[in-house]
N, C-alpha and C positions, 0 to 999 in steps of 0.2 A: 535575605540579602541577595542582590542581583548577582548573577554568575556570568562572567565574561566568557564567551565561547569563540571568539574570532580565530584564535590560533587552532582550536580543535575543529570547528565546523565551518568557519568562514562565513561570509555574507551570502545569503541565499541568492538573491537576485542581483546583487551587485557584481560588476558594475552594470548599469542599464546600458542600452545601446548608446553609442558614443555621442549622440546629439542630446542626451538627457543630462542636465546639470541640476537635478532635483536636490532640494535641501536635505533629503533623507540621508545623504552621504556625509552630513556634518558630524555625525557620531563616528569616532574613530574605531569603536568596537561595538559589535552587536552584543546583546545581553538578554537574559531571561527577565520576566517581570518580577517585581518585588513581591515578597510573600510566598506562601505555599499554595500555588494554584492547583486545584483539584480537578483532574481531567476524567475521573472515573464516571461521571455522569454524562460526558459528551456523547452525542449521537453522531454516527457517521454521516457524511454527506449523502444525500439521497439522489441517485442518478435520475436525470430526466432529460427529455429531448430539449436541446437549445439550438436555435437556428444558427448556422455559420455566421461568423462576424469577420470583418476585415481587420479590426484592431488586434494587434499582437500576432497576426497570422501571415506576415510577409513570407514569401517563399524562401527567402534567405535574408540574413542580417549579420552584422559584424559587431563583435565586442572584443576590446583589447587587441584589435588587429586580426582576430580569428573569425573565419566565416562559419556560420551555422545555417542549417536548412530545417525548415518546418515540414513535417510529414503532410502529404496530400490527404491522408486518411489515417485515423488511429486504429482501424480494424486490424486485428491480429497482433498488435504490439504487445510484447512481453520481454522484459530485460532484467538482468540482475546487476547490481552494482552497489555503490556507496551512497547512502542518504545522509544529509545534514539537515539543519533547521535554521529558521530565522525568526527574530522576535522584535524587540523594542526599536531597533534601528530603522525598521521599515514600517512599524505599526502606524496606521493612519495615513500612509502615503499611497499613491496610486500604483497599481500593478500594471503589467504590460498591456492589458486590455482595457485599462481605464477605470477599473474598479478600485475600491479602497481596501488595502491589506489589513486584515484583522488577525493578529497572532493567536487569538482565542477561537478562531473558526477552523473547520477541517478543510484546509486548502493546501495547495502545493505549487511549486515552480518547477518547470521542466523545459529543457532546451528545444525539444523538437515536437512534442505532442501538440496537436491543435488545441487552441483555447477559445472558450472554456470547454473543458471536458472532464471526465471522471476516471479514476484509476483505483485499483485495489493495491495497497502497499503492504507487504508482509515482511516483518522482521525475521530474518532467517536464523537469528540466534535464539529467539524465544517463542517463535510461532505465532505471535500476535499479528493481527491484520487490522487495517483501517481502510475506509473508503474516503477519498479526498476529491475535492473539486480543483482541477488544475486551471489556474487563472493568471499565471505569471511566468516569466522567463527566467531561467537560471537552472542550477548554479553554474557559475563560470570559474570555479576554483578547482584546479586539478582535474581529476577524472570523475568527479562526483556525478551521479546520475540524476538525483532529484533532491529538492529542498522542501521539507514540510514545514508548515506553521509550527510554532512552539507547542501549541496544544496537541496537534497530531503526533508530534515527536514524543511528547510525554505519554500519550496514550499507547504508543508503541514501546515505551520504556527505555529510550536511549537519550533523553534530553540531557542527562548529567554527563554522559560520555561524549556527546556532540555528534557522533556519527554511528551508523549501523550498516550491516550488510542487509540488503533488502531485495525483494523481487517486486517489480512494478508491472502490473497487467492492466492494460487499458480497458475501460468499460465504455462501450458505445451504445447509444440509445437511438432507435429509429423513431420516425414520426408517429408510428402507431404504438409506441411505448415498449416494444420488444427490445430486449437488451442482450448483449453478448460480452463475454469476458475474454479478451485476447482472441477474438474470432470464434469462440465456442459459446454455447448457451450459458447465460448467466445463472449462477446458483440461485435456486428459489423460483426462477421464472421458467425454467425448462429442465432439460437433462443436467445432472450434476457433472462437474468437472474436477479434476485433481488439482492440488496445490502446486505440484511440480510444474516445471515449464510446460506450457500447453503443447509445445512442439514435441514433447517426449512421446515415445511409443507406449502403448498400454503394457503394463507389467505382465509377464508370462507366469501363470500359476497352474498347478496341477489339480487343485481342489475345486469344489463346486463354487459357483458365484453366489454372493449374498450381499445385502445392503449393510453399509456401515456409515456412521457419522464420523468424519475425519476432522480432527482438531488442528492438525499441523503436519508438515512433512519437512524433514531435515536431512542434510547431507551427512551429518554425523549423529551418532546414537545418543550422546550425552544430553543434548537439549530435548530430544524426544522423550527420554526417560524422565527428565524433570517435568515436562508438560504432563506426562501420564500420571506422575505423582500428584500433581495439582488436581487432575481430574478424578483421581481415586478418592480424594477427600470430598469431592462434590457430588458424585453420583454412585449408584450401586450397580449400574449396568456393567457387563463384562468389558474389559479394556485390553488392548494389545499394542505392541510396537511391531509393525510388519516391515521387514526389510525387503526391498524390491530393487531390481536392476532395470533401468530404463535407458532410452537412447541418450539421455542427459546425464547418466551416471547412477550411482547408488543412492537410494533415499530410505529414510526411516519414517514410516507413516504411523502417527498416533491415531488410533481408531477405537471407537466405541461400537460394540455389536458382537456378532451379527444379528440382524433383524429379519424376521421372516416376511414382513410386508411393509410397504411404504408408510402406512399410517403409524405403526409403532416406531419406525425410524424417525419420522418427522416429530413425533411427540418427544422422543429422546433428544432430538436436536433443539427443540424449544426449551426443554429442561436445562440443557447445557448452556444455552445462550442466556437464560435467566440467571444462571450462576456465574456469569461473567466470561464465558468462553465465546467471544464474538467471532463472526465470520467463519463458523463451522460450515462444512459442505457435506452433502449427501452423495455417496458414490457406490458403485458396485465393484466389489473386489473379491479375490479368491478367499474362500472360507478357510 
């Protein structure tokens, strides 16, 4: 049965810029698709270089009388806030850059990131992450940071609640294919980066450094313990929740390891991702 989410999550890209009178606004409420859509097999958007476009990238625009600015570059962007989602009300209609919105694709709407672009979105309540392609503008409801497609929201586990606390980190791709995550090397393509805000200073530890596979990082311990419990049922490798103080506050890192060499760490990372722990990262931390 379709679930109405207007009151909880609002319309992602609505309203469009004031000159748009698209028929997509004829539905008074957004809603989820009928049936039990299975998002478990969905693959994250694959970042790739896309030449800059003019569509959807005006330096500034106005919606509901409020002025918004588009970033000159997504490099270094990382922010935390509230995510909502959008579905049937916009399905099949054009996005801000002229593409067709598909609520079953891994896409998103953002007020200021240049489009099209890519971002890693992490649900801070359960540690799940997805990579989405940003191709629309919004959300313009309250102080929400990003609107994900219904499919992406379901993969992050908040589609029934309507909103979630998330971290959004921009992924930029150069012409030569090199990638960065919020201004730092993208995991898997170069040096690993932490899940915490990239602006945070490295944690200070007294022990020796070693390689770990990190599953998630949380401001409170409870979701970290929950994630570690899930991992304990899936792998036999050592697990820990490491509490660290950073420039952005206290975090609880769910980590597998330590590993003595990169090959062993990457093999463990592959095992974890094959068991459903997507967007793991490899990092060096105190033993």
